[in-house]
C-alpha positions in Angstrom: 0.0 0.0 0.0 1.4 3.4 -1.0 2.1 6.1 1.7 -0.5 8.6 0.4 -3.1 5.9 0.2 -2.4 4.9 3.9 -2.7 8.5 4.9 -5.9 9.2 3.1 -7.7 5.9 3.9 -6.5 5.5 7.6 -10.1 5.7 8.8 -11.1 2.5 6.9 -7.8 0.8 7.8 -8.3 1.6 11.5 -11.9 0.1 11.4 -11.0 -3.0 9.5 -7.5 -3.9 10.8 -6.9 -2.3 14.2 -10.3 -2.1 16.0 -10.9 -5.9 15.9 -7.7 -6.3 18.0 -8.4 -3.7 20.7 -11.2 -5.3 22.7 -8.9 -7.4 25.0 -6.8 -4.3 25.8 -9.8 -2.1 26.6 -11.0 -4.8 28.9 -7.6 -4.9 30.6 -7.5 -1.1 30.8 -10.8 -1.0 32.6 -9.7 -3.6 35.1 -6.6 -1.8 36.1 -7.9 1.8 35.7 -9.4 1.9 39.3 -6.1 0.5 40.7 -4.1 3.1 38.8 -6.3 6.0 39.9 -6.3 4.9 43.5 -2.4 4.9 43.7 -2.3 8.1 41.7 -4.8 9.8 44.1 -3.0 8.6 47.2 0.3 9.9 45.9 -1.2 13.3 45.1 -2.9 13.6 48.6 0.3 12.6 50.4 2.4 15.0 48.3 0.0 18.0 48.8 -0.5 17.2 52.5 3.2 17.0 53.2 3.8 20.3 51.3 1.1 22.1 53.4 2.6 20.7 56.6 6.0 22.0 55.6 4.7 25.6 55.5 2.8 25.0 58.8 5.9 23.7 60.5 8.0 26.5 59.2 5.5 29.1 60.5 5.4 27.3 63.9 9.1 27.2 64.0 9.4 30.9 63.2 7.0 31.6 66.0 9.0 29.4 68.4 6.1 27.0 69.0 8.3 23.9 68.4 10.9 22.4 70.6 13.7 20.2 69.4 12.0 16.9 70.0 8.8 18.0 68.3 10.7 19.4 65.4 12.6 16.1 64.9 9.4 14.1 65.0 7.6 16.4 62.5 10.7 16.3 60.2 10.6 12.4 60.2 6.8 12.5 59.5 7.3 14.9 56.6 10.1 12.8 55.1 8.0 9.7 55.4 5.0 11.5 53.8 7.1 12.6 50.8 8.7 9.1 50.5 5.3 7.4 50.5 4.0 9.9 47.9 7.0 9.0 45.7 6.4 5.3 46.2 2.7 5.4 45.3 3.5 7.7 42.3 6.1 5.1 41.1 3.5 2.3 41.4 0.9 4.2 39.4 3.4 5.1 36.7 4.6 1.5 36.6 1.0 0.2 36.1 0.6 2.7 33.3 3.9 1.9 31.7 3.3 -1.9 31.7 -0.1 -1.4 30.1 1.2 1.0 27.4 4.1 -1.4 26.6 1.7 -4.4 26.3 -0.5 -2.5 23.8 2.6 -1.2 21.9 4.1 -4.6 21.5 0.9 -6.1 20.1 -0.8 -3.3 18.2 2.2 -1.4 16.8 3.3 -4.3 14.6 -0.3 -4.2 13.0 0.2 -0.6 12.1 3.7 -1.3 10.8 2.4 -4.2 8.7 0.8 -1.5 6.5 4.4 -0.5 5.4 6.3 -3.7 5.4 7.7 -6.5 7.6 8.6 -5.1 11.0 9.2 -6.2 14.6 9.1 -4.2 17.8 11.7 -5.2 20.4 11.8 -4.2 24.1 15.2 -3.8 25.8 14.9 -7.4 27.2 14.2 -8.8 23.7 17.2 -6.9 22.2 19.6 -9.0 24.4 18.5 -12.1 22.6 18.5 -10.8 19.0 20.8 -9.0 16.8 19.6 -5.7 15.3 19.6 -5.2 11.5 21.2 -1.8 11.6 22.4 -0.9 15.1 23.6 2.7 15.3 26.6 2.9 17.7 27.7 6.0 19.7 31.0 5.9 17.8 29.2 5.9 14.5 27.0 8.9 15.6 30.1 10.9 16.7 32.0 10.0 13.5 29.2 11.6 11.5 29.7 14.8 13.5 26.7 14.7 15.9 26.7 15.0 19.7 30.5 15.0 20.2 30.2 15.3 24.0 28.0 12.2 24.5 29.6 9.4 26.5 26.7 7.1 27.1 24.0 5.7 24.8 20.9 4.0 26.3 18.4 2.3 24.0 14.8 1.7 24.7 12.3 0.2 22.2 13.7 -0.8 18.8 11.6 -1.2 15.6 13.4 -2.9 12.8 12.3 -4.5 9.5 12.0 -4.0 5.8 10.3 -1.2 3.8 10.3 -1.7 0.1 13.4 -3.9 0.2 15.2 -1.3 2.5 16.5 -2.4 5.9 15.4 0.1 8.5 16.1 0.5 12.2 14.2 3.0 14.4 15.5 3.2 18.0 14.3 5.2 21.0 17.7 6.5 22.4 19.1 8.7 25.0 22.7 10.1 24.8 24.3 11.6 27.9 27.6 12.9 29.3 28.8 13.9 32.7 29.9 17.4 33.6 32.2 17.8 36.7 32.6 20.7 39.0 35.2 19.9 41.6 33.9 16.7 43.4 30.4 17.1 42.1 29.0 15.9 38.8 25.8 16.2 36.9 24.4 14.2 34.0 23.7 16.3 30.8 21.3 14.9 28.2 22.6 15.5 24.7 19.8 13.8 22.9 16.6 12.0 23.7 14.3 10.7 20.9 14.4 8.6 17.8 17.3 7.6 15.6 16.2 6.3 12.2 18.8 4.5 10.1 18.4 2.9 6.7 20.7 1.5 4.0 19.7 3.0 0.6 19.9 1.1 -2.7 22.3 3.6 -4.0 25.7 5.0 -3.0 25.8 8.8 -2.6 29.3 10.3 -2.6 30.5 11.8 0.7 28.7 13.1 3.7 26.0 15.7 4.2 24.7 16.9 7.6 21.6 18.9 8.3 21.8 20.2 11.9 18.7 22.1 13.2 19.6 25.6 14.3 17.4 25.4 17.3 19.9 22.8 18.6 23.0 24.3 17.1 25.4 22.4 19.4 24.2 19.1 18.0 26.8 18.9 15.2 30.3 20.0 14.3 31.2 20.4 10.6 34.7 19.0 11.0 36.2 18.9 7.5 32.8 19.5 5.9 32.0 22.8 4.2 29.1 25.1 5.0 26.3 25.1 2.4 23.9 27.9 1.7 20.8 27.1 -0.3 18.5 29.4 -2.3 15.6 28.6 0.1 16.0 31.4 2.7 13.4 29.8 5.1 15.3 26.4 5.0 18.6 28.2 5.7 17.1 29.7 8.8 16.0 26.2 10.0 19.3 24.3 9.3 23.0 24.5 9.3 24.0 22.4 6.3 27.5 20.9 5.9 28.8 18.7 3.1 32.0 17.6 1.4 30.2 17.5 -2.0 28.7 20.8 -2.9 27.2 19.5 -6.2 25.5 16.5 -4.7 24.0 18.3 -1.6 22.2 20.8 -3.9 20.9 17.9 -6.0 19.7 16.0 -2.9 18.1 18.9 -1.1 15.6 19.8 -3.9 12.3 21.5 -3.2 10.4 18.3 -2.8 12.8 16.9 -0.2 12.9 20.1 1.8 9.1 20.2 1.8 9.0 16.7 3.2 11.4 17.7 5.9 9.2 20.7 6.9 6.1 18.3 6.9 8.0 15.8 9.2 8.8 18.6 11.6 5.1 19.5 11.8 4.0 15.9 12.3 6.5 15.4 15.1 5.1 18.5 16.9 7.9 20.9 16.0 10.6 18.6 17.3 14.2 19.3 16.7 15.1 17.0 13.7 18.6 16.4 12.3 19.6 14.5 9.2 22.7 12.8 7.8 23.5 11.2 4.5 26.8 9.2 4.4 27.4 7.2 1.3 24.6 4.6 1.2 23.3 5.3 4.8 20.6 7.8 5.7 20.0 8.9 9.3 17.3 10.9 11.0 17.7 12.2 14.6 14.3 13.3 16.1 15.1 15.1 19.4 12.2 15.3 21.9 11.6 14.4 25.5 8.2 12.8 24.7 7.6 9.1 24.3 7.0 8.0 20.7 4.5 5.8 19.1 2.2 5.8 22.2 -1.2 4.5 21.3 -2.7 3.9 24.7 -3.0 5.3 28.2 -4.5 3.7 31.3 -6.8 6.6 32.0 -8.2 7.0 28.5 -10.4 4.8 26.3 -8.2 2.8 23.9 -10.5 3.3 20.9 -9.4 6.9 20.3 -8.6 6.9 16.6 -6.5 10.1 16.9 -3.8 8.3 18.9 -3.4 5.7 16.1 -3.7 8.3 13.3 -0.9 10.3 14.9 1.4 7.2 15.1 0.6 6.3 11.5 1.4 9.8 10.3 4.7 9.7 12.1 5.7 6.6 10.2 4.4 8.0 6.9 6.6 11.1 7.4 9.7 9.0 8.1 9.2 6.6 5.1 8.5 9.5 2.7 11.9 11.0 3.5 13.6 7.6 3.0 11.6 6.8 -0.2 12.5 10.2 -1.7 16.2 9.7 -1.3 16.1 6.1 -2.5 14.1 6.9 -5.6 16.0 10.0 -6.6 17.7 9.6 -9.9 21.5 9.4 -9.5 22.6 11.6 -12.3 25.1 13.8 -10.7 28.8 13.3 -10.1 
């Protein structure tokens, strides 16, 4: 099924292919919703109550109404209150996370089947199987992106075949430590999706598109700065390449328009791109969780959740398809 056809006819696709598989999950959602709400409510009450008590105790302490023993007891009570609030909050979030993951692992492959043969792997499953196109931290830094990153932590991985192209989509976090004397803090360099595919043609050299709203994401290294005729696009991206002829051929009006559309679909997220020989990379930087199609507190039959996920995949595959089908007539 072609991408535009999937986009236009998603309502019918949702009714015929997705809805029949949702009943068990909606039943499960209803059975755990009360439990989730109960833990969430208790967490909120404990947190609010402890916060109010902090201000009351401070007022009483300022007025010298508390002695040392009473002050110690109240401090212990408050700490216990905040600790219990955190515990109940964690339990609620864990209930929600497990439900969302169960839906994602079962329903996401159905959506992906519209595009090709794909599997969804949780971190546990990744230890048992090799990935088709695993993107290493060394590889990312070699491209010129996120030079300060020291750690790479992968979450869910989607991998498979789209029109004979091997594709890997990984939820990833890149981090590094900053030190100040004996103290250190963790700095997040990137959180989001890394899409990697091997194209059926070999472009010459390397081209980077680094979003200007995240200007420290890439260093040009030996690459040259490129200025395009599209003023709006130049405002969005720093473009670096070692092949001035090819980069202008690749970044035609159609491809730039697809990049702008992808940015809108992903909610204005910071998106970077790299083309290196026959490999194409997309870095979608955002703190949100991707491809979420269910929540414990909401009815699972909300078509908009599924439509949004489908549109995200359509945007990704359109970019890949464009590069793979572009006629290679430049040198």
